[in-house]
Every structure is written in C-alpha cells, then in structure tokens.
N, CA and C atoms as a LAMMPS dump frame, in Angstrom:
ITEM: TIMESTEP
0
ITEM: NUMBER OF ATOMS
198
ITEM: BOX BOUNDS ff ff ff
-5.0000000000000000e+02 5.0000000000000000e+02
-5.0000000000000000e+02 5.0000000000000000e+02
-5.0000000000000000e+02 5.0000000000000000e+02
ITEM: ATOMS id mol type element x y z
1 1 1 N 443.457 452.872 195.305
2 1 2 C 442.795 451.656 195.755
3 1 3 C 442.189 451.904 197.132
4 2 1 N 440.914 451.622 197.332
5 2 2 C 440.274 451.857 198.624
6 2 3 C 440.88 451.015 199.732
7 3 1 N 440.808 451.528 200.933
8 3 2 C 441.365 450.852 202.093
9 3 3 C 440.78 449.466 202.29
10 4 1 N 439.542 449.281 201.908
11 4 2 C 438.901 447.99 202.159
12 4 3 C 439.577 446.836 201.428
13 5 1 N 440.426 447.126 200.439
14 5 2 C 441.096 446.06 199.706
15 5 3 C 442.376 445.575 200.369
16 6 1 N 442.836 446.28 201.39
17 6 2 C 443.999 445.806 202.127
18 6 3 C 443.536 444.81 203.179
19 7 1 N 444.292 443.746 203.36
20 7 2 C 443.936 442.724 204.325
21 7 3 C 445.082 442.527 205.3
22 8 1 N 444.793 442.707 206.571
23 8 2 C 445.811 442.501 207.598
24 8 3 C 445.878 441.022 207.94
25 9 1 N 447.086 440.516 208.012
26 9 2 C 447.285 439.136 208.451
27 9 3 C 447.079 439.071 209.955
28 10 1 N 447.663 440.039 210.653
29 10 2 C 447.503 440.137 212.103
30 10 3 C 447.833 441.554 212.54
31 11 1 N 447.365 441.924 213.693
32 11 2 C 447.693 443.238 214.238
33 11 3 C 447.748 443.143 215.759
34 12 1 N 448.528 444.04 216.337
35 12 2 C 448.724 444.046 217.776
36 12 3 C 448.719 445.48 218.286
37 13 1 N 448.154 445.693 219.455
38 13 2 C 448.36 446.935 220.184
39 13 3 C 449.428 446.602 221.213
40 14 1 N 450.494 447.393 221.22
41 14 2 C 451.625 447.114 222.1
42 14 3 C 451.934 448.35 222.943
43 15 1 N 452.751 448.185 223.936
44 15 2 C 453.226 449.323 224.718
45 15 3 C 452.327 449.693 225.88
46 16 1 N 452.4 450.957 226.263
47 16 2 C 451.771 451.424 227.499
48 16 3 C 450.251 451.357 227.477
49 17 1 N 449.632 451.442 226.316
50 17 2 C 448.166 451.338 226.253
51 17 3 C 447.705 449.943 226.671
52 18 1 N 448.546 448.953 226.489
53 18 2 C 448.193 447.573 226.811
54 18 3 C 448.526 447.237 228.258
55 19 1 N 449.689 447.683 228.705
56 19 2 C 450.136 447.26 230.034
57 19 3 C 449.673 448.171 231.162
58 20 1 N 448.778 449.121 230.858
59 20 2 C 448.199 449.958 231.889
60 20 3 C 449.059 451.107 232.366
61 21 1 N 450.132 451.429 231.646
62 21 2 C 451.026 452.507 232.047
63 21 3 C 450.907 453.742 231.158
64 22 1 N 449.817 453.83 230.419
65 22 2 C 449.639 454.947 229.488
66 22 3 C 449.378 456.242 230.242
67 23 1 N 449.904 457.324 229.707
68 23 2 C 449.664 458.661 230.237
69 23 3 C 448.654 459.355 229.332
70 24 1 N 448.043 460.41 229.81
71 24 2 C 447.036 461.143 229.04
72 24 3 C 447.592 461.619 227.699
73 25 1 N 448.868 461.947 227.647
74 25 2 C 449.509 462.408 226.41
75 25 3 C 450.204 461.27 225.654
76 26 1 N 450.01 460.049 226.1
77 26 2 C 450.678 458.909 225.472
78 26 3 C 450.138 458.599 224.086
79 27 1 N 450.93 457.885 223.327
80 27 2 C 450.514 457.502 221.978
81 27 3 C 450.018 456.062 221.974
82 28 1 N 449.513 455.654 220.838
83 28 2 C 449.074 454.28 220.611
84 28 3 C 450.094 453.615 219.696
85 29 1 N 450.564 452.449 220.077
86 29 2 C 451.522 451.694 219.265
87 29 3 C 450.803 450.48 218.694
88 30 1 N 450.642 450.501 217.389
89 30 2 C 449.919 449.423 216.717
90 30 3 C 450.822 448.843 215.628
91 31 1 N 451.001 447.533 215.687
92 31 2 C 451.8 446.836 214.678
93 31 3 C 450.841 446.058 213.771
94 32 1 N 451.039 446.195 212.473
95 32 2 C 450.178 445.505 211.504
96 32 3 C 451.057 444.728 210.529
97 33 1 N 450.736 443.481 210.35
98 33 2 C 451.387 442.659 209.333
99 33 3 C 450.37 442.445 208.228
100 34 1 N 450.629 443.075 207.059
101 34 2 C 449.703 442.982 205.932
102 34 3 C 449.914 441.686 205.175
103 35 1 N 448.825 441.151 204.613
104 35 2 C 448.961 440.038 203.668
105 35 3 C 449.723 440.554 202.46
106 36 1 N 450.57 439.732 201.924
107 36 2 C 451.326 440.13 200.732
108 36 3 C 450.366 440.253 199.552
109 37 1 N 450.431 441.422 198.912
110 37 2 C 449.59 441.669 197.745
111 37 3 C 450.498 442.216 196.637
112 38 1 N 451 441.338 195.78
113 38 2 C 451.966 441.747 194.761
114 38 3 C 451.494 442.869 193.845
115 39 1 N 450.186 443.03 193.676
116 39 2 C 449.689 444.076 192.774
117 39 3 C 449.833 445.471 193.38
118 40 1 N 450.142 445.573 194.668
119 40 2 C 450.322 446.871 195.319
120 40 3 C 451.799 447.237 195.385
121 41 1 N 452.118 448.447 194.986
122 41 2 C 453.496 448.886 195.161
123 41 3 C 453.643 449.479 196.561
124 42 1 N 454.855 449.71 196.995
125 42 2 C 455.127 450.148 198.36
126 42 3 C 454.492 451.509 198.654
127 43 1 N 454.445 452.403 197.686
128 43 2 C 453.866 453.722 197.921
129 43 3 C 452.349 453.627 198.153
130 44 1 N 451.69 452.736 197.453
131 44 2 C 450.263 452.522 197.671
132 44 3 C 450.025 451.951 199.054
133 45 1 N 450.844 450.986 199.439
134 45 2 C 450.715 450.385 200.764
135 45 3 C 450.951 451.422 201.863
136 46 1 N 451.972 452.255 201.707
137 46 2 C 452.245 453.303 202.693
138 46 3 C 451.097 454.308 202.762
139 47 1 N 450.562 454.694 201.623
140 47 2 C 449.447 455.635 201.596
141 47 3 C 448.223 455.054 202.298
142 48 1 N 447.935 453.798 202.048
143 48 2 C 446.797 453.16 202.681
144 48 3 C 447.007 453.007 204.19
145 49 1 N 448.25 452.755 204.591
146 49 2 C 448.564 452.656 206.015
147 49 3 C 448.358 454.007 206.694
148 50 1 N 448.751 455.085 206.041
149 50 2 C 448.534 456.428 206.588
150 50 3 C 447.04 456.749 206.689
151 51 1 N 446.266 456.318 205.714
152 51 2 C 444.819 456.499 205.769
153 51 3 C 444.242 455.752 206.971
154 52 1 N 444.719 454.542 207.194
155 52 2 C 444.278 453.769 208.351
156 52 3 C 444.647 454.488 209.651
157 53 1 N 445.846 455.048 209.731
158 53 2 C 446.272 455.783 210.935
159 53 3 C 445.342 456.957 211.214
160 54 1 N 445.011 457.706 210.184
161 54 2 C 444.1 458.848 210.356
162 54 3 C 442.709 458.385 210.791
163 55 1 N 442.238 457.301 210.215
164 55 2 C 440.927 456.766 210.573
165 55 3 C 440.904 456.307 212.03
166 56 1 N 441.95 455.593 212.448
167 56 2 C 442.027 455.138 213.837
168 56 3 C 442.092 456.315 214.805
169 57 1 N 442.858 457.331 214.466
170 57 2 C 442.953 458.519 215.323
171 57 3 C 441.577 459.153 215.495
172 58 1 N 440.839 459.239 214.411
173 58 2 C 439.494 459.81 214.48
174 58 3 C 438.595 458.961 215.384
175 59 1 N 438.627 457.652 215.202
176 59 2 C 437.784 456.756 216
177 59 3 C 438.161 456.77 217.48
178 60 1 N 439.465 456.903 217.756
179 60 2 C 439.94 456.935 219.144
180 60 3 C 439.845 458.329 219.762
181 61 1 N 439.477 459.301 218.926
182 61 2 C 439.366 460.686 219.346
183 61 3 C 440.674 461.222 219.925
184 62 1 N 441.754 460.96 219.188
185 62 2 C 443.085 461.471 219.536
186 62 3 C 443.665 462.16 218.313
187 63 1 N 444.696 462.97 218.536
188 63 2 C 445.326 463.627 217.388
189 63 3 C 446.076 462.584 216.554
190 64 1 N 446.287 462.905 215.295
191 64 2 C 446.907 461.954 214.374
192 64 3 C 448.345 461.592 214.759
193 65 1 N 448.998 462.414 215.558
194 65 2 C 450.372 462.098 215.96
195 65 3 C 450.409 461.189 217.176
196 66 1 N 449.279 460.738 217.642
197 66 2 C 449.216 459.836 218.795
198 66 3 C 449.034 458.415 218.324
C-alpha cells in the first residue's frame, strides 16, 4: 500500500531540535499518531512508518539513523 494512503491524526517534533539544544550529531524525534485504519495490519503500518522515516531523512539531508 503506498504511503499516501496513511493518514496522520497528529504529529510532533519533540526534544532538542525543538528547544534549541540540538547538537550537530543530534537526532530528530518525531511522534506520529496515525488514524486508525482497520484494513492495515501492524506489519504494513510499521513498513510504511519506516518508509516515512527514510523519506524524512532524505528531505532533512541527514542519515537514516538520525
């Protein structure tokens, strides 16, 4: 299922990136609350979340472990 079919209820950037205490090697902490979609099993949801993480890393120009 393509990523575009997942719908976030809300999302937050938390931690040092928000409060101005981030270091050059710091990571990004993002919390996402997905809308409940009964047709998706947990493995599909996890896979789509990982795809989103990789996409965000690319857009932010950071390594995927950040």
